[in-house]
C-alpha positions as CSV (number, residue, x, y, z in Angstrom):
1,M,21.6,23.4,-35.0
2,E,21.0,19.8,-35.9
3,S,23.7,17.9,-37.8
4,S,22.8,16.3,-41.1
5,S,25.3,13.5,-40.4
6,P,23.8,10.0,-39.7
7,S,23.9,8.7,-36.1
8,V,26.5,6.0,-35.4
9,P,27.2,3.9,-32.3
10,F,29.8,5.3,-30.0
11,P,32.9,3.3,-31.0
12,L,34.0,2.4,-27.4
13,L,30.6,0.8,-26.5
14,Q,30.3,-3.0,-26.8
15,T,28.2,-4.2,-29.6
16,P,25.3,-4.8,-30.1
17,V,24.6,-1.5,-28.3
18,E,21.0,-2.4,-27.6
19,A,21.9,-5.4,-25.5
20,N,24.8,-3.9,-23.6
21,Y,23.9,-0.3,-23.0
22,R,21.0,1.6,-21.6
23,A,21.0,5.4,-21.5
24,C,21.1,7.2,-18.2
25,T,22.0,4.2,-16.1
26,I,25.1,3.0,-14.3
27,P,25.6,-0.5,-12.8
28,Y,24.5,0.0,-9.2
29,R,24.8,-3.7,-8.6
30,F,25.8,-6.9,-10.4
31,P,24.2,-10.4,-10.3
32,S,26.9,-11.5,-7.9
33,D,25.9,-8.8,-5.4
34,N,23.9,-9.8,-2.3
35,P,20.3,-8.7,-3.1
36,R,19.6,-8.0,0.6
37,K,22.6,-5.7,1.1
38,A,23.1,-2.2,-0.4
39,T,26.1,-1.9,-2.6
40,P,28.7,0.9,-2.1
41,I,27.5,2.7,-5.3
42,E,23.9,2.7,-4.1
43,I,24.9,4.1,-0.7
44,Q,27.0,6.8,-2.5
45,W,24.1,7.9,-4.6
46,I,21.8,8.1,-1.6
47,D,24.4,10.2,0.2
48,L,24.9,12.4,-2.8
49,F,21.2,13.2,-3.0
50,L,20.9,13.7,0.7
51,N,23.8,16.1,0.7
52,S,22.2,18.1,-2.1
53,V,19.0,18.8,-0.3
54,P,20.2,21.9,1.6
55,S,21.5,23.6,-1.6
56,F,18.3,22.8,-3.5
57,R,16.3,24.2,-0.6
58,Q,18.3,27.4,-0.6
59,R,17.9,28.0,-4.3
60,A,14.2,27.3,-4.0
61,E,13.8,29.8,-1.2
62,N,15.2,32.5,-3.5
63,D,13.0,31.7,-6.4
64,P,11.1,35.0,-7.2
65,T,8.5,33.2,-9.4
66,V,6.9,31.3,-6.5
67,I,4.7,32.8,-3.9
68,D,5.7,31.9,-0.3
69,A,8.9,30.4,-1.6
70,P,10.7,29.9,1.7
71,E,7.8,28.0,3.3
72,K,7.3,25.8,0.2
73,A,11.1,25.2,-0.1
74,E,11.1,23.9,3.5
75,K,8.2,21.6,2.7
76,F,10.0,20.4,-0.4
77,A,13.1,19.6,1.6
78,Q,11.2,17.7,4.3
79,R,9.4,15.6,1.7
80,L,12.6,14.9,-0.2
81,M,14.4,13.8,2.9
82,I,11.7,11.2,3.4
83,E,11.1,10.1,-0.1
84,I,14.7,9.9,-1.2
85,L,15.0,6.6,0.7
86,I,13.6,3.6,-1.1
87,Y,10.4,2.4,0.6
88,V,7.6,0.0,-0.2
89,Y,5.4,2.3,-2.1
90,L,8.2,3.2,-4.5
91,L,9.1,-0.4,-5.0
92,C,5.5,-1.3,-5.7
93,R,5.2,1.5,-8.2
94,L,8.4,0.5,-10.0
95,R,7.1,-3.1,-10.2
96,E,3.8,-2.0,-11.7
97,Q,5.6,0.2,-14.2
98,A,7.7,-2.7,-15.4
99,L,4.6,-4.9,-15.7
100,R,2.8,-2.3,-17.8
101,E,5.7,-1.7,-20.0
102,F,5.4,-5.4,-21.1
103,G,1.6,-5.2,-21.6
104,F,0.5,-6.8,-18.3
105,R,-2.4,-4.7,-17.1
106,D,-3.5,-6.9,-14.1
107,I,-1.9,-10.2,-13.6
108,F,-4.1,-10.9,-10.5
109,K,-7.4,-10.4,-12.3
110,K,-8.2,-14.1,-12.3
111,V,-7.4,-14.4,-8.6
112,K,-9.5,-11.3,-7.8
113,D,-12.5,-12.8,-9.7
114,E,-12.2,-16.1,-7.8
115,E,-11.8,-14.4,-4.4
116,N,-14.7,-12.0,-5.1
117,A,-17.0,-15.0,-6.0
118,K,-16.0,-16.8,-2.8
119,A,-16.4,-13.7,-0.6
120,I,-19.9,-13.1,-1.9
121,S,-20.9,-16.8,-1.4
122,L,-19.7,-16.6,2.3
123,F,-21.0,-13.1,3.0
124,E,-24.4,-13.9,4.5
125,D,-23.0,-16.5,6.8
126,V,-20.3,-14.1,8.1
127,V,-23.1,-11.5,8.7
128,R,-25.2,-14.0,10.6
129,R,-22.2,-15.1,12.7
130,N,-21.5,-11.5,13.6
131,D,-25.1,-10.8,14.5
132,A,-25.0,-13.8,16.9
133,I,-22.1,-12.3,18.9
134,D,-22.9,-10.2,21.9
135,E,-22.7,-6.5,21.3
136,G,-19.4,-5.8,23.0
137,N,-17.4,-8.6,21.4
138,R,-18.8,-7.8,18.0
139,V,-16.7,-4.7,17.8
140,E,-13.5,-6.6,18.4
141,N,-14.6,-9.4,16.0
142,L,-15.2,-6.8,13.2
143,I,-11.8,-5.2,13.7
144,R,-10.1,-8.6,13.7
145,G,-11.7,-9.4,10.4
146,I,-10.6,-6.2,8.9
147,L,-7.0,-6.6,10.1
148,A,-7.0,-10.2,8.8
149,G,-7.6,-9.0,5.3
150,N,-4.6,-6.6,5.4
151,I,-2.3,-9.1,7.1
152,F,-3.3,-11.6,4.3
153,D,-1.8,-9.2,1.8
154,L,1.6,-9.4,3.5
155,G,1.9,-13.1,2.7
156,S,-1.0,-15.4,2.1
157,A,0.8,-18.6,3.0
158,Q,2.2,-17.3,6.3
159,A,-1.1,-15.6,7.2
160,K,-3.1,-18.8,6.5
161,E,-0.8,-20.8,8.8
162,C,-1.0,-18.2,11.6
163,S,-4.8,-18.2,11.3
164,R,-4.9,-22.0,11.5
165,C,-2.9,-22.2,14.7
166,Q,-4.0,-18.9,16.2
167,C,-0.4,-18.0,16.9
168,W,-0.9,-14.2,16.6
169,V,1.3,-12.0,18.9
170,K,-0.9,-10.2,21.4
171,R,-1.0,-6.5,21.0
172,H,-2.1,-4.0,23.6
173,W,-3.6,-1.3,21.3
174,P,-6.6,-3.3,19.9
175,T,-7.8,-4.1,23.4
176,V,-7.5,-0.4,24.4
177,A,-9.3,0.7,21.2
178,T,-12.2,-1.7,21.6
179,C,-12.6,-0.8,25.3
180,L,-12.8,2.9,24.4
181,L,-15.4,2.2,21.8
182,R,-17.5,0.1,24.2
183,S,-17.3,2.7,27.0
184,S,-17.7,5.9,24.9
185,P,-20.9,7.9,25.5
186,P,-22.2,7.7,21.9
187,Y,-22.3,3.9,22.2
188,D,-26.1,3.6,22.8
189,T,-29.1,2.3,21.0
190,D,-29.5,5.3,18.8
191,W,-25.9,5.6,17.7
192,E,-24.7,4.5,14.3
193,S,-21.2,4.9,13.0
194,N,-20.1,3.5,9.6
195,L,-17.0,1.4,9.6
196,C,-15.8,1.2,6.1
197,T,-12.7,-0.5,4.7
198,L,-12.3,-1.0,1.0
199,N,-9.6,-3.6,0.3
200,G,-9.5,-5.4,-3.0
201,N,-9.7,-9.0,-3.8
202,G,-13.0,-9.6,-2.1
203,R,-11.8,-8.5,1.3
204,T,-14.3,-5.7,1.6
205,F,-16.3,-5.1,4.8
206,I,-18.8,-2.2,5.0
207,G,-20.9,-1.9,8.1
208,S,-21.4,-0.3,11.5
209,F,-20.6,-1.1,15.0
210,R,-24.0,-0.6,16.6
211,R,-26.6,-1.6,14.0
212,C,-26.1,-3.1,10.6
213,S,-28.2,-4.2,7.7
214,Y,-27.5,-5.7,4.3
215,T,-29.5,-5.9,1.1
216,N,-29.9,-9.0,-0.9
217,G,-32.1,-8.1,-3.9
218,N,-35.2,-6.5,-2.4
219,E,-34.7,-8.1,1.0
220,N,-33.3,-6.1,3.9
221,R,-32.0,-8.1,6.9
222,N,-29.8,-7.5,9.9
223,G,-26.2,-7.6,9.0
224,I,-24.2,-5.3,6.8
225,N,-25.3,-2.7,4.2
226,V,-23.7,-3.4,0.9
């Protein structure tokens, strides 16, 4: 039953309460802590949750209200063991939540608009350059372009410098992948396979390995279909 007495601040809390206390939180770290090193309290909380997974799984297995409870409980435990550790997706989600709480819907909108305009202005030239490349090397060139857009997201300044000096580390798997594509049986004059990557900020490439066309108004030309 609710009390009719007025709410009052807890007397042991520092005042003003709004500035010194947030419900459901404990100080995992302080400004003086190394931001690149986990604090003992953070490690303790992670260990606490990891150690609780088996007991949660056992209780879930015995839940009579869920069909196939044992199988679903095992899947729950497997997912929790992965997601309980902080990873990039969670950090990005927390960052977006904080931005939206303060009314920032899309702080990169201006940048996206500028990049989209630049991408559209350069699009036809990129298509013509790809059409001029021999068929085998065109596959590798398309893949390099797609990967460049994703690498750019990891750090524009560093990616720009690497692109300028061409100091990329050689990897074996892109060479193997392109060789397989070139030598595969379907790779003939009648084969079309769409290669589609949708990556924001104007770095969108839609096309096909074998034959491409793009539309500019009512005009169809060799290149990429957009």
